[in-house]
Phi, psi and omega in degrees: 000131184285149186221148164251116171271128172231168176236141173218110176079187178227148174250174178298341181252012177128205184281134174281135173250136178238153167252141180260121180233146172264143176243171179290333190242342180223118198303328180224137178230120180270132188226135174299151185293348185264010182178168179249130185290153169290132193237024175063027178094003178281134177282145180250138169228156183290144172258126181255145180118170181285151176288122180235104185299325178288322188276318185268089200255001181236112189228140182240120177267114180197175171227186187292336183266346187265114186277137178230125182294141183301320183300327182289317178300309184300321180294322181298319185293318178302312181300321181298340182268356173301140180307133178089344181285129184264322188200134173237130184242122169265129181264167183309334179265018180301130171208162191280153177206202171301315167236152184299145185245132188097051183219159164233137185230127178252129179229161179231145179070336175214160177224173196227100175304326185285345173287331180280324179093196188260003177240052180311132183085357178304139187189184178243134175233126176253130187238146166273144184255348187077002179265128183280144187301321181296341182262355178290117180252095184309303187300318174310302187293319179297313175304315179302312180291332178287349181278355177240149180275327178206167184293339177290353174288340173273116186297152184204131173259154177283114185276359186255155181286152177083176179294138178257114182283346189276122172292132178055061178308140181083021175235165181254340184087187182253214180065228178270006181288147183197162166234121191232126172271137184222164177228164178284125181263311179211143179249127181255335178226094192298311180300319179289318170305315175294323179295328180281351182081022176276092186262137176298139175075019176242148179269131179239164185234120181254119177251127177238114177196170186231216185269013163052056180087339176295317178295330174291325179293326180290316179296322180295334180277327190249000187299132182206107184299341179271354185081177178246122174307136185293341182259010187268160181291329181290323176294324173297320181291321181297312180301323175298319182279332175300310186297321177294323180290326174299313183297318185277335171297317174299315180295322178300313177300319175300313182293322178301315182296315187292314182291327177292319173296323177296320183293329181274000176089010179281119182264340185290157185295143175266121181242132178286137176254311180221143184216127177214146180246139180233010176228090181196169176250130182232134174269131180237179179292333183280331184151211182261115181259111175271127172247121168238106185065042171214157192241139178293141175270357187256011181239025179096193181299152174231163176247129180241103177272161174261223170278181176290352181255016184223173181280156169259147184245124174266118188233155170249126183294161176282165179289326179245107180234024182303328182299334176257019187055044176050046187221146170229173182298152178255358180180200180275329186085140184291149174260317185240151176285148186298328185292343183249359187300306186296324178295329179281330182233018182301321181284344180284339189234153167248186189298331183268318189286344176283354180250020165227168184231168179296340176273004178077013177279168179240151183234132175253116176196129184268359182254109183295319177302314177293327177299323179284315181296338183250015180295151185308327174304329186288353187240154178287170183289108181297328179302322183285326180290318180296316179302311181304315181295320176294320182311315191266012175068029186267334186217162163236136180278124180270315185197166174240146176244140184251132180288142172250315186210119178246131176257132172228142182113000000 
């Protein structure tokens, strides 16, 4: 098999070598030198010739143990063919959606609002609660949360000046959004963990939510399959509203954390530890960088959660992440479509067992269909996603966080 060796970054044992391979459906496939990735049935053949970042514009980051659905790869290939797209990168959590989720896309002269999607500003915020783990009362908090149908049942005022465009401020919405109380499970880099405020014996709160309907309103007004020219009036108006959605999505996560803890009787100050957005458009020196289910590596440490039944990973990005368009995964990525989840696992659970996990955490959710649609089995293995990112020298794991109590709805 003919090969092109290239180097990207360094590891503790020297320079990492990757092979560049062409696939039938995705023009470029990066593979660690020790193996060929599982490719969903796609045949691989060696690519001969010099590596050209401009020409080889569709790249998938994965390894041999990380399964990626063929439909997602096909969608990624379609995105790479859009006018003006320079490069499309699929990350290990890539899965199909209206547009593929778990990707970063670089374009020039025009950008595409529909690649960002309808939840502009969706992201993860990790907060310290000031609650000691030995004072955490699982049953008391679970009972208290079970007394409300959704977070909208807890009254909330807008604490910020001006009009709030977000519907139901202080709520998380449905789907894969959640508010989860966590504790430190294992520390791999003590100094970095301490710097980030990840303290042993303390309760943290991870909130995953977005712009709560505001992003959908924006997409409805600016959707264009041809994209928007970067120097047009319509593009300028989209960017202004896009930036507003990002601002309010972050504010919504903060308000959610504060009101949730107040409802549970926590009086200590809520402090943000980590903040990352994974649905947004960024202007860079190279062009317009679209992130749909991917997180920037240029804004510090990130938290990458799996399902409600797995650990979350706090990671620091590597110095050189150009191969992935300076992006890493935002989570584990779905394995099953929501519509088929209940039929596949209905007999495995009863009313109570669906609300607990193998990690002994509990889940509060009053929507049975949502409980099944978001079951741990519906998601890929987050450990394999993390391993793929590590294989390519994109991250270092600082610590893992264990779920204690997850609220959905």
